[in-house]
C-alpha positions in Angstrom: -14.1 -13.7 -13.0 -10.9 -14.0 -11.4 -9.4 -11.8 -14.9 -9.2 -8.5 -13.4 -7.9 -9.6 -9.9 -5.1 -11.3 -10.5 -3.9 -8.8 -13.5 -4.1 -5.9 -11.0 -1.8 -7.7 -8.9 0.3 -8.5 -11.9 0.6 -4.8 -12.8 1.0 -4.1 -9.3 3.9 -6.4 -9.6 5.4 -5.0 -12.2 5.5 -1.5 -11.2 7.0 -1.8 -7.7 9.3 -3.9 -10.1 10.1 -1.9 -11.9 10.0 1.2 -9.1 12.6 -0.9 -6.9 15.1 -1.2 -10.6 14.6 2.3 -11.1 14.6 3.6 -7.5 15.8 1.0 -5.4 15.0 1.3 -1.2 13.5 4.7 -2.1 10.9 3.0 -4.3 9.5 1.3 0.0 9.0 5.1 1.4 5.3 6.0 -0.3 3.9 2.8 1.1 5.5 2.6 4.2 4.5 5.5 5.1 1.5 5.5 4.0 0.8 2.0 6.4 3.1 3.4 9.2 -0.2 6.8 8.5 -2.9 4.2 9.0 -1.4 2.5 11.0 -1.3 5.6 13.9 -4.6 6.4 12.6 -6.7 3.5 13.7 -4.2 3.8 17.4 -5.8 6.4 18.1 -8.5 6.1 21.4 -10.1 9.1 20.4 -11.3 8.7 17.6 -15.0 6.5 17.7 -15.4 3.4 15.3 -15.1 3.8 11.0 -18.0 2.8 10.5 -21.5 0.8 12.3 
């Protein structure tokens, strides 16, 4: 029951580590840009609620 989340975390951590080894700091660019975009979108006052 807990195998899929643990396996997903392990695969993601391994992929992130491999990307960091090959691309160094630039491996963090896409996740950082995505988080900044989501933070920007969530703080806009003219948007309605995301769900009811």
